[in-house]
N, C-alpha and C positions, 0 to 999 in steps of 0.2 A: 801423881808425879810432881816432883818439885823442880825448881829451876836447874839444879845440878843435873837431874835426869834429862831435862830438855837439852842441855849442852851436850851431854854424853850421846844422846840420840842424834843430834846434829853432827857431831864429830864422826860418828859411825856412818851416817849417810854420806857425808862429804868424802870420807875415806873410800867408800864404795864407788862413788861417782868418779873420783880422781885417781883411784887405784894407788893411793899414797897418802902421806900426811895431809891433814886438814889445815889449810892456811888460815891465819887469823882473819884476814879480810873476807874470805869466802864464808867463814863462820859468822862474821858480823852481818853479812848480807842475808844469810840463811835465817838468822835469828832476829833480824831487824833491830840490832843493838850496835853500839859503837865498838870499834876495835879495842878501845881501852877497857870496856866491859868484858870483852872476850879474853883479853890478856889477864885480867884480874881473876876471872873464873877458871881459866886454864891453869893458872898458878895454884889455885885452891885444889883443883882436881888432881894436879900433879902431886901436891902435898899429901893427898888422900890415897895416892897409889893407883888412880884410875887412868891417868894420862902420862905419857912421856912427851915433853915438849922440847923441840930443838929450834933455837932462834933462827929465823929466816927460812925455815923449812915447814914448820907447822906442828900440829898435835897428832899423836898416834895413841890409840887406846891400848892399855895393857890388857892382859887376859881378864882381870877382874872388871876393868872398864867395859870390855866387850859384853860380858855377861849382864852388867847393869844396863848398858845401852840396848841390848836385845830385849830385855824385860820392858824397858821404857817404850821401845818401838812396838812391841807386842801389845802393850796396853793402849797405845795410840791407835793401832790397827783395830782393836776391839771397839774403841769409841767411834772411830770413823765408820766402820761397817755397821754398827748399831744405828748411828744417825742416818746413814745413807740407805741401808737396806730394810731396817725395821721401822724407823720413824719417817723415812723418806724426806729428810730435811734437804732442801734445795742447796743451801750453802753449807754443806756438811764439812768441807775442809776448814772453813773459818771457825765453825762451831767446835770441831774436834781440836783445833789448835788452842782455842780458848779453854775448853774443858780439860785438856790433858794435864793442866797445872793443878786442878782441883779434885780430880777423881783419883781416889787411892786404889791400891791393889785389890782390896776387898770388893769394891764396887765394880772394878774392871772384871774380876772373876765372875761376879754375878751376871754382868752383861754378856760375858762370854758364853754362858749357858743358853742365852737366847739366840746368839748369832751363829752358833755351830762353826767355830773357827777351824780352819784347815790346819793340818799338821805341819805344813811347811812355813807357818808364820814364825818369825817375821821375815823369812827369806822371800816371801811373796810380795813384799813391799817394793814398789818401783820408785827408787829415789829420784829419778829425773822427772817422773810424772807426779811425784809427791802424793801417791795413793797406793792402796793395796791393789794388786792385779785382779783380785777376785770380786771387786765391787760390782754389784748388780745395779747398774744405772739405767734410767729410762732412755729412750731413743733421743729425746731432745737434749739431755745432758751429755750424752756421748758424742753428739754432733759438734759440740763446742770446741 
């Protein structure tokens, strides 16, 4: 997944949480980047036909943008569930965020054969909790 896909995924999740356009400031916070960086990438995504941006309202994914964002989110879920459920990595969220930029679709597909992903992915992703609803976590981790 590349940077473009990370932005598309963030816009998708923010739109789900806010039930409307993703504001630049909210995206900057979600991605830990500056609002200027968000504006620049949103402009590029708009040029590529993935996003419609309305000044002072925010970014909205086009149909093509939604497909790309769902693919990116699905790959993230695969990585996250592999780290948490198969490798039992304690800081799986941080690791998944770091790995999503470097794991391509081929590797994600191969990991998918190991985790037995559910058919409702990526709709199973809880944007507010920033994790898949189906993660199998130990008692200590779920108590946090």
